[in-house]
MARZAKE-999178 format. One record per residue: x negated, y, z of N, C-alpha, C in turn; chain; residue number from 1; residue in three letters. Coordinates in steps of 0.001 Angstrom, whole numbers, plus 500000, padded with zeros to 6 digits. Example, Ala and Ser with C-alpha at 12.3 -4.5 7.8 and 13.67 -1.06 7.14 Angstrom:
BEGIN
+--------+---------+--------+---------+----------+--------+--------+---------+--------+-------+-----+------+
! n_east ! n_north !   n_up ! ca_east ! ca_north !  ca_up ! c_east ! c_north !   c_up ! kette !  nr ! rest !
+--------+---------+--------+---------+----------+--------+--------+---------+--------+-------+-----+------+
! 486810 !  494310 ! 507800 !  487700 !   495500 ! 507800 ! 486800 !  496700 ! 507800 !     A !   1 !  ala !
! 487150 !  497750 ! 507080 !  486330 !   498940 ! 507140 ! 487100 !  500030 ! 507870 !     A !   2 !  ser !
+--------+---------+--------+---------+----------+--------+--------+---------+--------+-------+-----+------+
***
This chain:
BEGIN
+--------+---------+--------+---------+----------+--------+--------+---------+--------+-------+-----+------+
! n_east ! n_north !   n_up ! ca_east ! ca_north !  ca_up ! c_east ! c_north !   c_up ! kette !  nr ! rest !
+--------+---------+--------+---------+----------+--------+--------+---------+--------+-------+-----+------+
! 499215 !  498600 ! 500169 !  500169 !   499986 ! 499811 ! 499061 !  501280 ! 499985 !     A !   1 !  unk !
! 499345 !  502190 ! 499492 !  498644 !   503234 ! 499163 ! 498960 !  504791 ! 500004 !     A !   2 !  unk !
! 498076 !  505274 ! 500604 !  498592 !   505995 ! 501543 ! 499873 !  506604 ! 501230 !     A !   3 !  unk !
! 499825 !  507664 ! 500102 !  500821 !   507931 ! 499973 ! 502333 !  507564 ! 499299 !     A !   4 !  unk !
! 502537 !  506370 ! 500364 !  503418 !   505715 ! 499803 ! 503977 !  505442 ! 501786 !     A !   5 !  unk !
! 503074 !  505453 ! 502132 !  503474 !   505657 ! 504247 ! 504043 !  507111 ! 504534 !     A !   6 !  unk !
! 504068 !  508147 ! 503719 !  504253 !   509375 ! 504656 ! 505205 !  509928 ! 504047 !     A !   7 !  unk !
! 506127 !  510388 ! 504795 !  507725 !   511240 ! 504216 ! 508226 !  511269 ! 505437 !     A !   8 !  unk !
! 509059 !  512657 ! 505456 !  509760 !   512846 ! 506679 ! 511441 !  512677 ! 506666 !     A !   9 !  unk !
! 511713 !  512187 ! 507435 !  513173 !   511375 ! 507921 ! 513347 !  512149 ! 508616 !     A !  10 !  unk !
! 514710 !  512151 ! 508596 !  515369 !   512174 ! 510367 ! 516837 !  511729 ! 510136 !     A !  11 !  unk !
! 517628 !  511212 ! 511634 !  518616 !   511360 ! 512121 ! 519184 !  511799 ! 512891 !     A !  12 !  unk !
! 520455 !  511755 ! 513343 !  521212 !   512660 ! 514219 ! 522289 !  511864 ! 514704 !     A !  13 !  unk !
! 522310 !  512459 ! 516013 !  523370 !   511628 ! 516868 ! 524394 !  512750 ! 517375 !     A !  14 !  unk !
! 525199 !  512702 ! 517345 !  525999 !   513739 ! 518091 ! 527164 !  513000 ! 518681 !     A !  15 !  unk !
! 527449 !  513399 ! 520236 !  528308 !   512794 ! 521295 ! 528830 !  514015 ! 521895 !     A !  16 !  unk !
! 530634 !  513992 ! 521606 !  531320 !   514749 ! 522185 ! 531890 !  513969 ! 523450 !     A !  17 !  unk !
! 532089 !  514631 ! 524055 !  532542 !   513980 ! 525802 ! 533377 !  515491 ! 526343 !     A !  18 !  unk !
! 534620 !  515110 ! 527029 !  535440 !   515663 ! 527793 ! 534616 !  516226 ! 529041 !     A !  19 !  unk !
! 535690 !  517367 ! 529385 !  535204 !   518143 ! 531041 ! 534520 !  516761 ! 531960 !     A !  20 !  unk !
! 535016 !  515359 ! 531807 !  534562 !   514537 ! 532793 ! 533942 !  513653 ! 532459 !     A !  21 !  unk !
! 533006 !  513985 ! 531017 !  532156 !   512762 ! 530785 ! 532351 !  512022 ! 529855 !     A !  22 !  unk !
! 533751 !  512201 ! 529542 !  534216 !   510833 ! 529026 ! 533827 !  511138 ! 527299 !     A !  23 !  unk !
! 533314 !  510164 ! 527037 !  533038 !   510370 ! 525381 ! 534444 !  510316 ! 524157 !     A !  24 !  unk !
! 534461 !  511462 ! 523489 !  535319 !   511072 ! 523068 ! 535457 !  511023 ! 521268 !     A !  25 !  unk !
! 533865 !  511094 ! 520851 !  533471 !   510745 ! 519597 ! 532025 !  511230 ! 519493 !     A !  26 !  unk !
! 531869 !  509680 ! 518394 !  530391 !   509759 ! 518184 ! 530037 !  510474 ! 516794 !     A !  27 !  unk !
! 529056 !  510645 ! 516231 !  528542 !   510999 ! 514836 ! 527080 !  510533 ! 515068 !     A !  28 !  unk !
! 526775 !  509126 ! 513738 !  525563 !   509684 ! 513563 ! 525292 !  508926 ! 512178 !     A !  29 !  unk !
! 523841 !  510041 ! 511740 !  523689 !   509517 ! 510491 ! 522524 !  510269 ! 509880 !     A !  30 !  unk !
! 521878 !  509944 ! 508799 !  520568 !   510829 ! 508219 ! 520989 !  511973 ! 507854 !     A !  31 !  unk !
! 520038 !  513106 ! 507747 !  520431 !   514396 ! 507515 ! 519045 !  515086 ! 506330 !     A !  32 !  unk !
! 519085 !  516444 ! 506031 !  518459 !   516675 ! 505217 ! 517604 !  517655 ! 505672 !     A !  33 !  unk !
! 516278 !  517208 ! 504870 !  514657 !   517786 ! 506108 ! 514289 !  518691 ! 504467 !     A !  34 !  unk !
! 514816 !  520455 ! 505146 !  514385 !   521229 ! 504483 ! 513076 !  521660 ! 504369 !     A !  35 !  unk !
! 512854 !  522571 ! 502964 !  511126 !   522593 ! 502458 ! 510951 !  523947 ! 503736 !     A !  36 !  unk !
! 511841 !  524536 ! 504422 !  510725 !   525292 ! 505728 ! 510095 !  524053 ! 506640 !     A !  37 !  unk !
! 510787 !  522828 ! 506908 !  510103 !   521928 ! 507531 ! 508587 !  521379 ! 507041 !     A !  38 !  unk !
! 509014 !  521419 ! 506006 !  507907 !   520893 ! 505136 ! 506498 !  521991 ! 505586 !     A !  39 !  unk !
! 506927 !  523112 ! 504812 !  505685 !   524107 ! 505653 ! 505132 !  523948 ! 506772 !     A !  40 !  unk !
! 506396 !  523724 ! 508114 !  506262 !   524049 ! 509313 ! 505084 !  522965 ! 510137 !     A !  41 !  unk !
! 505433 !  521947 ! 509348 !  504278 !   520645 ! 509688 ! 503153 !  520563 ! 509256 !     A !  42 !  unk !
! 503050 !  521337 ! 508207 !  501492 !   522079 ! 507738 ! 500871 !  522957 ! 508388 !     A !  43 !  unk !
! 501357 !  523508 ! 509291 !  501008 !   524865 ! 509975 ! 500612 !  524368 ! 511317 !     A !  44 !  unk !
! 501678 !  523596 ! 511564 !  501383 !   522954 ! 513340 ! 500341 !  522204 ! 512939 !     A !  45 !  unk !
! 499794 !  521145 ! 511881 !  498997 !   520616 ! 511619 ! 497310 !  521658 ! 511558 !     A !  46 !  unk !
! 497776 !  522412 ! 511020 !  496502 !   523659 ! 510865 ! 495980 !  524556 ! 511520 !     A !  47 !  unk !
! 497441 !  525165 ! 512350 !  497441 !   525780 ! 514376 ! 496979 !  527077 ! 513319 !     A !  48 !  unk !
! 498056 !  527148 ! 512260 !  498267 !   528871 ! 512014 ! 498980 !  530011 ! 512941 !     A !  49 !  unk !
! 499781 !  529011 ! 513195 !  500091 !   530152 ! 514601 ! 501709 !  530354 ! 514758 !     A !  50 !  unk !
! 502372 !  529324 ! 514030 !  504258 !   529503 ! 513851 ! 504431 !  528630 ! 515354 !     A !  51 !  unk !
! 505534 !  529406 ! 515770 !  506041 !   528728 ! 517355 ! 506759 !  527623 ! 516641 !     A !  52 !  unk !
! 506976 !  527150 ! 518121 !  507168 !   525307 ! 517585 ! 508857 !  525434 ! 517370 !     A !  53 !  unk !
! 508992 !  524448 ! 516951 !  510519 !   524792 ! 516776 ! 511056 !  524422 ! 518125 !     A !  54 !  unk !
! 512748 !  525108 ! 518255 !  512965 !   525517 ! 519944 ! 514450 !  525489 ! 519832 !     A !  55 !  unk !
! 515482 !  525174 ! 518747 !  516620 !   525315 ! 518754 ! 517202 !  524432 ! 518187 !     A !  56 !  unk !
! 518756 !  524657 ! 518539 !  519472 !   523289 ! 517251 ! 520808 !  524616 ! 517146 !     A !  57 !  unk !
! 521581 !  524289 ! 516017 !  522975 !   525266 ! 515787 ! 523439 !  523661 ! 515334 !     A !  58 !  unk !
! 525073 !  524763 ! 515877 !  525927 !   524226 ! 514936 ! 527206 !  524867 ! 514326 !     A !  59 !  unk !
! 528076 !  524601 ! 513397 !  528559 !   525278 ! 512592 ! 529866 !  524675 ! 511726 !     A !  60 !  unk !
! 530458 !  525484 ! 511503 !  531999 !   525215 ! 510797 ! 531897 !  525066 ! 509263 !     A !  61 !  unk !
! 530990 !  525345 ! 508346 !  530826 !   525060 ! 506952 ! 530331 !  523628 ! 506583 !     A !  62 !  unk !
! 529753 !  523432 ! 505380 !  528578 !   522581 ! 504986 ! 528177 !  522550 ! 503544 !     A !  63 !  unk !
! 527522 !  521584 ! 502918 !  527066 !   521880 ! 501900 ! 525287 !  522460 ! 501518 !     A !  64 !  unk !
! 524999 !  522703 ! 502788 !  523040 !   522688 ! 502788 ! 522508 !  521975 ! 502055 !     A !  65 !  unk !
! 521532 !  522718 ! 501805 !  520308 !   521608 ! 500979 ! 518516 !  521601 ! 501382 !     A !  66 !  unk !
! 518323 !  521166 ! 500940 !  516883 !   521480 ! 501494 ! 516240 !  522644 ! 501123 !     A !  67 !  unk !
! 516785 !  523321 ! 500526 !  516608 !   524609 ! 499980 ! 516845 !  525721 ! 501078 !     A !  68 !  unk !
! 517897 !  525582 ! 501612 !  518870 !   526206 ! 502561 ! 517899 !  526857 ! 503742 !     A !  69 !  unk !
! 517904 !  528314 ! 504445 !  517447 !   528408 ! 505583 ! 518293 !  528429 ! 506083 !     A !  70 !  unk !
! 519757 !  528310 ! 506555 !  520444 !   528622 ! 508069 ! 521739 !  527675 ! 507474 !     A !  71 !  unk !
! 522588 !  527524 ! 508491 !  523760 !   526740 ! 508229 ! 524563 !  528024 ! 507380 !     A !  72 !  unk !
! 525787 !  527049 ! 506669 !  526894 !   527786 ! 506064 ! 527435 !  528461 ! 506737 !     A !  73 !  unk !
! 528136 !  528927 ! 507969 !  528636 !   528956 ! 508586 ! 528496 !  529126 ! 510274 !     A !  74 !  unk !
! 527566 !  529680 ! 510437 !  527157 !   529154 ! 512260 ! 528257 !  529642 ! 513358 !     A !  75 !  unk !
! 528445 !  528607 ! 514153 !  528535 !   528620 ! 514993 ! 528354 !  529480 ! 516508 !     A !  76 !  unk !
! 527132 !  528733 ! 516787 !  526126 !   529002 ! 517727 ! 524957 !  527613 ! 517802 !     A !  77 !  unk !
! 523802 !  528792 ! 518308 !  523134 !   527929 ! 518543 ! 522301 !  527573 ! 520335 !     A !  78 !  unk !
! 521716 !  526813 ! 520515 !  521198 !   526853 ! 521945 ! 520134 !  526012 ! 521817 !     A !  79 !  unk !
! 518888 !  526829 ! 523450 !  517974 !   526655 ! 523537 ! 517790 !  524563 ! 523685 !     A !  80 !  unk !
! 516311 !  523784 ! 522801 !  516548 !   522812 ! 523011 ! 516150 !  522367 ! 524894 !     A !  81 !  unk !
! 517514 !  521054 ! 524875 !  516966 !   520445 ! 526548 ! 515553 !  520119 ! 526409 !     A !  82 !  unk !
! 514893 !  519240 ! 525243 !  513355 !   518543 ! 525154 ! 513388 !  518302 ! 524048 !     A !  83 !  unk !
! 511818 !  518109 ! 523738 !  511306 !   517938 ! 522847 ! 510355 !  516756 ! 523017 !     A !  84 !  unk !
! 510518 !  515466 ! 522383 !  509438 !   514914 ! 523151 ! 508864 !  514051 ! 521768 !     A !  85 !  unk !
! 507941 !  512852 ! 521978 !  507203 !   512546 ! 520891 ! 507514 !  511001 ! 521650 !     A !  86 !  unk !
! 507826 !  510084 ! 520443 !  507955 !   508939 ! 520412 ! 506217 !  507881 ! 521136 !     A !  87 !  unk !
! 506934 !  506731 ! 521795 !  505684 !   506061 ! 522190 ! 505780 !  504722 ! 520969 !     A !  88 !  unk !
! 503925 !  504066 ! 521202 !  503936 !   502560 ! 520489 ! 504163 !  502722 ! 519128 !     A !  89 !  unk !
! 505167 !  501682 ! 519307 !  505299 !   501697 ! 517348 ! 506048 !  503109 ! 516421 !     A !  90 !  unk !
! 506822 !  503807 ! 517915 !  507527 !   504695 ! 517672 ! 506597 !  505921 ! 517757 !     A !  91 !  unk !
! 505314 !  506120 ! 517717 !  504713 !   507308 ! 518289 ! 504724 !  508580 ! 516820 !     A !  92 !  unk !
! 505122 !  508058 ! 515766 !  505210 !   509096 ! 515041 ! 506365 !  509659 ! 514731 !     A !  93 !  unk !
! 507594 !  509409 ! 515687 !  508857 !   509921 ! 515653 ! 508711 !  511267 ! 516594 !     A !  94 !  unk !
! 509382 !  512500 ! 516778 !  509821 !   513460 ! 517400 ! 511312 !  513219 ! 517943 !     A !  95 !  unk !
! 511527 !  513464 ! 519419 !  513257 !   513533 ! 519471 ! 513419 !  514821 ! 520151 !     A !  96 !  unk !
! 514517 !  515311 ! 519108 !  514833 !   516910 ! 519784 ! 516084 !  516543 ! 520708 !     A !  97 !  unk !
! 516604 !  516726 ! 521829 !  517751 !   517211 ! 522062 ! 518046 !  518427 ! 522600 !     A !  98 !  unk !
! 519383 !  517998 ! 522109 !  520029 !   520078 ! 522916 ! 521650 !  519887 ! 523485 !     A !  99 !  unk !
! 522226 !  520387 ! 524296 !  523133 !   520533 ! 525002 ! 524225 !  521416 ! 524511 !     A ! 100 !  unk !
! 525247 !  521158 ! 523585 !  526294 !   523350 ! 523739 ! 527072 !  522510 ! 524390 !     A ! 101 !  unk !
! 527050 !  523362 ! 525499 !  528097 !   522744 ! 526846 ! 529742 !  523606 ! 526401 !     A ! 102 !  unk !
! 530376 !  523370 ! 527675 !  531625 !   523933 ! 527805 ! 531975 !  525595 ! 527099 !     A ! 103 !  unk !
! 532989 !  525978 ! 526511 !  532819 !   527417 ! 526403 ! 531719 !  527485 ! 525472 !     A ! 104 !  unk !
! 530565 !  526908 ! 524536 !  530194 !   526701 ! 523644 ! 530603 !  526466 ! 522183 !     A ! 105 !  unk !
! 530529 !  527447 ! 521293 !  530524 !   526584 ! 520136 ! 532305 !  525851 ! 519880 !     A ! 106 !  unk !
! 532987 !  526205 ! 520605 !  534254 !   525491 ! 520784 ! 534846 !  526163 ! 519014 !     A ! 107 !  unk !
! 535215 !  525057 ! 518419 !  535402 !   525347 ! 516780 ! 535516 !  523721 ! 516615 !     A ! 108 !  unk !
! 536176 !  523820 ! 514980 !  536063 !   522484 ! 514612 ! 535073 !  522625 ! 513426 !     A ! 109 !  unk !
! 534333 !  521471 ! 514221 !  532837 !   521998 ! 513450 ! 532188 !  520721 ! 512217 !     A ! 110 !  unk !
! 531427 !  520946 ! 511810 !  531281 !   520118 ! 510339 ! 529834 !  520049 ! 510091 !     A ! 111 !  unk !
! 529517 !  520951 ! 510664 !  527050 !   520915 ! 510707 ! 526597 !  521754 ! 511323 !     A ! 112 !  unk !
! 525512 !  521023 ! 511654 !  524692 !   520978 ! 512870 ! 522888 !  521061 ! 511758 !     A ! 113 !  unk !
! 521901 !  521902 ! 513025 !  520689 !   522172 ! 512663 ! 519767 !  522500 ! 513461 !     A ! 114 !  unk !
! 518582 !  522075 ! 512665 !  517273 !   522301 ! 514088 ! 516808 !  523769 ! 513615 !     A ! 115 !  unk !
! 516725 !  524860 ! 514275 !  515971 !   525924 ! 513667 ! 514763 !  526255 ! 514977 !     A ! 116 !  unk !
! 513553 !  527078 ! 513804 !  512277 !   527154 ! 514759 ! 513155 !  528662 ! 515469 !     A ! 117 !  unk !
! 513890 !  529060 ! 515132 !  514107 !   530491 ! 516133 ! 515286 !  530402 ! 516492 !     A ! 118 !  unk !
! 515860 !  531752 ! 517523 !  517442 !   531739 ! 517725 ! 517629 !  532696 ! 516812 !     A ! 119 !  unk !
! 517921 !  531935 ! 515333 !  518260 !   532704 ! 514378 ! 519433 !  531371 ! 513108 !     A ! 120 !  unk !
! 519931 !  532391 ! 512319 !  520503 !   531241 ! 511562 ! 519393 !  531210 ! 510133 !     A ! 121 !  unk !
! 518004 !  531384 ! 509941 !  517286 !   531847 ! 509165 ! 515936 !  531138 ! 508988 !     A ! 122 !  unk !
! 515507 !  529955 ! 509998 !  514740 !   529182 ! 509925 ! 515067 !  528014 ! 510772 !     A ! 123 !  unk !
! 516005 !  527651 ! 509567 !  516540 !   525715 ! 509153 ! 515665 !  524744 ! 509023 !     A ! 124 !  unk !
! 515228 !  523664 ! 509753 !  513840 !   522736 ! 509527 ! 514828 !  521594 ! 509278 !     A ! 125 !  unk !
! 515937 !  520870 ! 509816 !  516757 !   519921 ! 509428 ! 518125 !  520180 ! 509347 !     A ! 126 !  unk !
! 519159 !  519364 ! 508650 !  520309 !   519876 ! 508366 ! 521630 !  518590 ! 507782 !     A ! 127 !  unk !
! 522715 !  519165 ! 508667 !  523465 !   517834 ! 508166 ! 525448 !  518278 ! 508674 !     A ! 128 !  unk !
! 525859 !  517545 ! 507453 !  526733 !   517912 ! 507724 ! 528026 !  516322 ! 507903 !     A ! 129 !  unk !
! 529107 !  516588 ! 508057 !  529620 !   515890 ! 509255 ! 531262 !  515959 ! 508725 !     A ! 130 !  unk !
! 532308 !  515066 ! 509071 !  533698 !   514813 ! 508885 ! 533638 !  515708 ! 510667 !     A ! 131 !  unk !
! 535397 !  516395 ! 510733 !  535237 !   517538 ! 511544 ! 534593 !  516831 ! 513010 !     A ! 132 !  unk !
! 534253 !  517399 ! 514066 !  534438 !   517527 ! 515089 ! 535129 !  518335 ! 515791 !     A ! 133 !  unk !
! 536072 !  518220 ! 516281 !  536727 !   519192 ! 517317 ! 536642 !  519524 ! 518319 !     A ! 134 !  unk !
! 535917 !  520083 ! 518718 !  535037 !   520931 ! 520113 ! 535966 !  521712 ! 521402 !     A ! 135 !  unk !
! 536145 !  521245 ! 522287 !  537559 !   522092 ! 522552 ! 537200 !  523104 ! 523650 !     A ! 136 !  unk !
! 537493 !  523614 ! 524479 !  536272 !   524495 ! 525561 ! 536354 !  524359 ! 526288 !     A ! 137 !  unk !
! 536468 !  522910 ! 527221 !  535970 !   522379 ! 528054 ! 535611 !  521179 ! 528094 !     A ! 138 !  unk !
! 534753 !  520677 ! 526530 !  533991 !   519910 ! 525982 ! 532569 !  520135 ! 525853 !     A ! 139 !  unk !
! 531926 !  519448 ! 525410 !  530653 !   519665 ! 525553 ! 529942 !  518551 ! 524381 !     A ! 140 !  unk !
! 528588 !  518894 ! 523678 !  528031 !   517897 ! 522440 ! 526909 !  517733 ! 522939 !     A ! 141 !  unk !
! 526279 !  516667 ! 523080 !  524504 !   516051 ! 523469 ! 524230 !  515812 ! 522323 !     A ! 142 !  unk !
! 523435 !  516400 ! 521036 !  522780 !   516155 ! 519661 ! 521410 !  515265 ! 520230 !     A ! 143 !  unk !
! 521191 !  514203 ! 519596 !  519804 !   514187 ! 519461 ! 519254 !  513962 ! 518309 !     A ! 144 !  unk !
! 518295 !  514365 ! 517921 !  518082 !   514179 ! 516409 ! 516511 !  513700 ! 516527 !     A ! 145 !  unk !
! 515974 !  512666 ! 515818 !  514903 !   511855 ! 515418 ! 514487 !  512002 ! 514146 !     A ! 146 !  unk !
! 513018 !  512667 ! 514400 !  512484 !   512689 ! 512627 ! 511407 !  512025 ! 513481 !     A ! 147 !  unk !
! 511112 !  511184 ! 512016 !  509605 !   510090 ! 511479 ! 508954 !  510795 ! 510688 !     A ! 148 !  unk !
! 508014 !  510772 ! 510831 !  507004 !   511407 ! 510139 ! 506127 !  509951 ! 509575 !     A ! 149 !  unk !
! 506081 !  509481 ! 508421 !  506071 !   508218 ! 508050 ! 506770 !  507222 ! 507958 !     A ! 150 !  unk !
! 506173 !  506101 ! 507771 !  506771 !   504865 ! 508322 ! 507042 !  503820 ! 509530 !     A ! 151 !  unk !
! 507888 !  503912 ! 509806 !  507808 !   503055 ! 511202 ! 508710 !  502106 ! 511412 !     A ! 152 !  unk !
+--------+---------+--------+---------+----------+--------+--------+---------+--------+-------+-----+------+
***
């Protein structure tokens, strides 16, 4: 196998909608789009050119973004990441991002999610759209996004 055959960036996102008592109401899990901004960000981080680390996740009510997109189609809210961790052992080429959209945040019929470098809608790193998640005012969403670099 050639080295170039092993390298690539791919991601999966898992969204868990919970009611005010913590009961799971809905789970969405699927692959996602890696943007051109993430490709450039990886190169920057490897060269230590000074870009800030990825720090936010956002949800919205739009759809249809591509690898060339820099933001969600219709942003509802961004939150700071709860954690960013590197996988271990065979999964050491994974980075896992976790964010919580608490009660009262992003109350809407949500259809898209993205990871951002900054607290804005212009530094989109990864993207996914999905069927509607109806997030009520007392509901929360826990989003777990795993990005894999190369084969695992």
